C-alpha atoms as one frame of an Amber mdcrd trajectory, in Angstrom:
protein
  85.336 102.740  93.392  86.935 100.487  90.836  90.387  98.987  91.662  92.532
  97.286  89.217  94.756  94.587  90.802  97.592  93.103  88.726  99.287  90.043
  90.258 102.995  90.137  91.121 104.679  86.713  91.741 106.910  86.560  94.676
 109.837  84.106  95.025 108.379  80.610  95.046 108.957  78.779  98.334 108.275
  75.091  98.641 104.636  74.401  99.310 103.578  70.850 100.444 100.374  70.770
  98.291 100.025  73.505  95.624  96.942  71.773  94.100  94.946  72.085  97.298
  96.045  75.755  97.766  94.883  76.451  94.176  91.421  74.955  94.875  91.170
  77.041  98.004  92.146  80.083  95.994  89.340  79.505  93.534  86.775  79.055
  96.365  87.700  82.352  97.917  87.631  84.042  94.563  84.192  82.665  93.938
  83.047  83.916  97.371  84.368  87.372  96.545  82.643  87.292  93.108  79.286
  86.348  94.716  79.681  89.333  97.120  80.323  91.671  94.139  83.723  92.544
  95.357  85.530  90.914  92.519  83.693  92.142  89.437  85.807  90.507  86.810
  88.974  88.290  86.827  91.289  87.255  84.008  94.781  85.770  83.345  97.209
  87.465  81.103  97.772  85.111  78.210 101.561  85.437  78.148 102.400  84.525
  81.750  99.051  83.660  83.403  99.153  86.545  85.968  95.789  87.429  87.503
  94.174  90.685  86.544  91.215  91.533  88.881  88.704  94.337  88.806  87.487
  94.962  92.226  84.570  97.221  93.479  85.661  98.527  96.823  85.513 101.907
  98.750  89.407 102.485  98.459  92.623 100.619  97.920  92.964  99.802 101.587
  89.674  97.838 101.409  90.801  96.114  98.209  94.038  95.033  99.830  92.188
  93.741 102.754  89.998  91.545 100.546  93.025  90.340  98.463  94.739  89.454
 101.683  92.204  86.758 102.265  93.303  84.843  99.080  95.234  81.650 100.027
  98.036  82.493  97.562  98.560  85.783  99.133  98.438  84.333 102.582 101.044
  81.786 101.562 103.180  84.748 100.257 103.298  83.275  96.740 101.733  86.361
  95.096 101.000  89.954  95.758  99.080  92.588  93.800  99.834  96.031  92.472
  96.679  98.084  92.935  95.511 101.045  90.923  92.475 103.173  91.585  90.529
 103.870  88.431  88.466 107.049  87.648  86.004 107.746  84.854  87.415 108.485
  81.413  86.842 112.075  80.660  88.614 112.256  77.310  85.421 112.463  75.452
  84.972 116.036  76.792  87.592 117.179  74.365  85.184 116.216  71.443  82.383
 118.003  73.109  84.466 121.156  73.932  84.398 122.226  70.212  80.616 122.558
  70.467  80.757 124.555  73.721  79.537 128.182  73.793  82.230 130.917  73.353
  81.978 131.927  76.922  83.407 128.557  78.054  86.515 128.630  75.780  88.355
 130.773  78.336  88.386 127.814  80.740  91.687 126.016  81.209  91.848 122.418
  79.603  92.271 119.482  82.152  95.860 118.567  82.704  96.734 114.894  81.877
């Protein structure tokens, strides 16, 4: 299952060496990418929040992997997680070509 994780910054406590922590963060992200858990990662341009696409069984597994990130462990950031599903909107285009017998079916609710 694809999980979208969007970074939420937490109140910034004093940290003795943020540069070392950021290097550790990059190393853990790289390990998760090599294991195909993190599929893609970006920063938002406006405020440099991380946006991560994960491949996990569920949100609980995604949260477990994100908890290994040094910035999460240091309580500097957290993530809002969103389960994604396949886009089925194209079915609306194909429905006009469906046989008349299928026209009695209820359309999906959105």
